[in-house]
C-alpha positions as CSV (number, residue, x, y, z in Angstrom):
1,X,66.2,107.4,70.5
2,X,67.9,110.8,71.0
3,X,71.2,111.9,69.5
4,X,74.2,112.4,71.7
5,X,74.8,116.0,72.8
6,X,77.9,116.4,70.7
7,X,76.1,115.3,67.6
8,X,73.2,117.7,68.3
9,X,75.6,120.6,68.7
10,X,77.4,119.7,65.4
11,X,74.0,119.5,63.6
12,X,73.0,122.9,65.0
13,X,76.3,124.4,63.9
14,X,76.0,122.9,60.4
15,X,72.5,124.3,60.1
16,X,73.7,127.7,61.2
17,X,76.6,127.7,58.7
18,X,74.3,126.6,55.8
19,X,71.8,129.3,56.8
20,X,74.5,132.0,57.0
21,X,75.9,130.9,53.6
22,X,72.4,131.0,52.0
23,X,71.8,134.4,53.5
24,X,75.1,135.6,52.2
25,X,74.3,134.3,48.7
26,X,70.9,135.9,48.8
27,X,72.3,139.3,49.9
28,X,75.0,139.2,47.2
29,X,72.8,137.9,44.3
30,X,69.2,137.9,45.5
31,X,67.9,141.5,45.5
32,X,67.5,142.7,42.0
33,X,70.6,144.4,40.8
34,X,72.3,144.7,44.2
35,X,75.5,142.9,43.1
36,X,75.8,145.0,39.9
37,X,74.9,148.2,41.7
38,X,77.6,147.5,44.4
39,X,80.2,147.4,41.6
40,X,79.3,150.8,40.1
41,X,81.4,153.9,40.8
42,X,78.1,155.7,41.8
43,X,77.7,153.2,44.6
44,X,81.2,153.9,45.8
45,X,80.7,157.6,45.5
46,X,77.3,157.5,47.4
47,X,79.3,157.5,50.6
48,X,80.0,161.1,51.5
49,X,83.4,160.1,52.8
50,X,84.4,159.1,49.2
51,X,82.8,162.1,47.5
52,X,86.1,163.8,46.6
53,X,87.6,160.5,45.3
54,X,84.5,160.0,43.2
55,X,84.6,163.5,41.8
56,X,88.3,163.2,40.9
57,X,87.6,159.9,39.1
58,X,84.6,161.4,37.3
59,X,86.6,164.3,36.0
60,X,89.8,162.4,35.2
61,X,91.0,161.3,31.8
62,X,91.7,157.7,30.6
63,X,90.6,156.0,33.9
64,X,87.2,157.6,33.8
65,X,86.0,154.6,31.7
66,X,86.8,152.0,34.3
67,X,85.1,151.2,37.6
68,X,86.5,151.6,41.1
69,X,86.6,147.8,41.5
70,X,88.8,147.5,38.4
71,X,91.6,149.1,40.4
72,X,90.7,148.5,44.0
73,X,89.7,144.8,44.1
74,X,91.7,141.8,43.0
75,X,90.7,140.8,39.5
76,X,92.9,137.7,39.1
77,X,90.0,135.2,39.8
78,X,86.3,135.4,40.9
79,X,86.7,133.8,44.3
80,X,89.5,136.2,45.3
81,X,87.5,139.1,43.9
82,X,84.4,138.1,45.9
83,X,86.3,137.4,49.1
84,X,88.0,140.9,49.1
85,X,84.8,142.6,48.0
86,X,83.1,141.2,51.0
87,X,85.9,141.8,53.5
88,X,86.6,145.4,52.2
89,X,82.8,146.1,52.1
90,X,82.3,145.0,55.7
91,X,85.4,146.9,56.9
92,X,84.4,150.1,55.1
93,X,80.8,149.9,56.4
94,X,82.0,149.3,60.0
95,X,84.6,152.1,59.7
96,X,82.0,154.5,58.3
97,X,79.3,153.8,60.8
98,X,81.7,153.9,63.8
99,X,83.3,157.2,62.6
100,X,86.7,155.5,62.3
101,X,87.4,156.7,58.7
102,X,90.7,158.6,58.4
103,X,90.8,162.0,56.8
104,X,92.2,162.0,54.2
105,X,91.5,158.4,53.2
106,X,94.7,156.5,52.9
107,X,95.2,153.2,51.0
108,X,96.1,150.2,53.1
109,X,99.2,148.1,52.4
110,X,97.0,145.3,51.0
111,X,95.1,147.9,48.9
112,X,98.3,149.3,47.5
113,X,99.4,145.8,46.4
114,X,96.0,145.2,44.7
115,X,96.2,148.5,42.9
116,X,99.7,147.9,41.8
117,X,98.8,144.4,40.5
118,X,95.9,145.8,38.6
119,X,98.0,148.5,37.0
120,X,100.5,145.9,35.9
121,X,97.7,143.6,34.6
122,X,96.0,146.4,32.5
123,X,99.3,147.9,31.3
124,X,101.3,144.7,30.9
125,X,102.8,145.7,27.6
126,X,104.1,149.0,28.9
127,X,105.2,147.5,32.3
128,X,107.4,145.0,30.4
129,X,109.6,147.9,29.4
130,X,110.0,149.6,32.8
131,X,111.3,149.0,36.3
132,X,108.5,147.5,38.3
133,X,110.2,147.9,41.7
134,X,108.5,151.2,42.2
135,X,104.8,151.8,42.7
136,X,103.1,153.1,39.5
137,X,101.7,156.2,41.3
138,X,105.2,157.2,42.4
139,X,105.8,158.4,38.9
140,X,102.1,158.9,37.8
141,X,101.2,161.2,40.6
142,X,98.4,162.8,38.5
143,X,96.5,159.5,38.6
144,X,95.9,159.5,42.4
145,X,92.6,160.7,43.7
146,X,94.2,163.7,45.4
147,X,95.8,165.0,42.2
148,X,93.5,164.1,39.3
149,X,91.1,166.2,37.2
150,X,89.4,169.4,38.2
151,X,89.9,168.8,41.9
152,X,93.7,169.2,41.6
153,X,93.2,172.6,40.1
154,X,90.8,173.6,42.9
155,X,92.6,172.3,46.0
156,X,95.8,173.9,47.4
């Protein structure tokens, strides 16, 4: 007795989805240290496109003790964090390998919302006393990658 064609197609699709999910879990958590390494500033800075941003972070003040993902990925819950880590990682990889990276690198609208939310999360006590209608870096210009640390003194 053979299965109807529609059932066979659904089974094949189910197997493919499960296999893709298992492959994704293996890539994320399987190879030793890959997940932890991909969350390090050194990993972000290993892409030569981000070298200047890495250097300004490395030589900056208070934010030197936090990782890129602390500002640039949602940190409200793990599923949201993992989803955007995957989406941004794939987007950045494709843009890099296709030569579509803008010079200088500009933050996307979604990225700006994420950074703003993370600023407000980390600095909640201070934020409670100020107007939150503006973006944090509108006033704190020295915290942007283009204007922080030694790089600001060296670039015109």
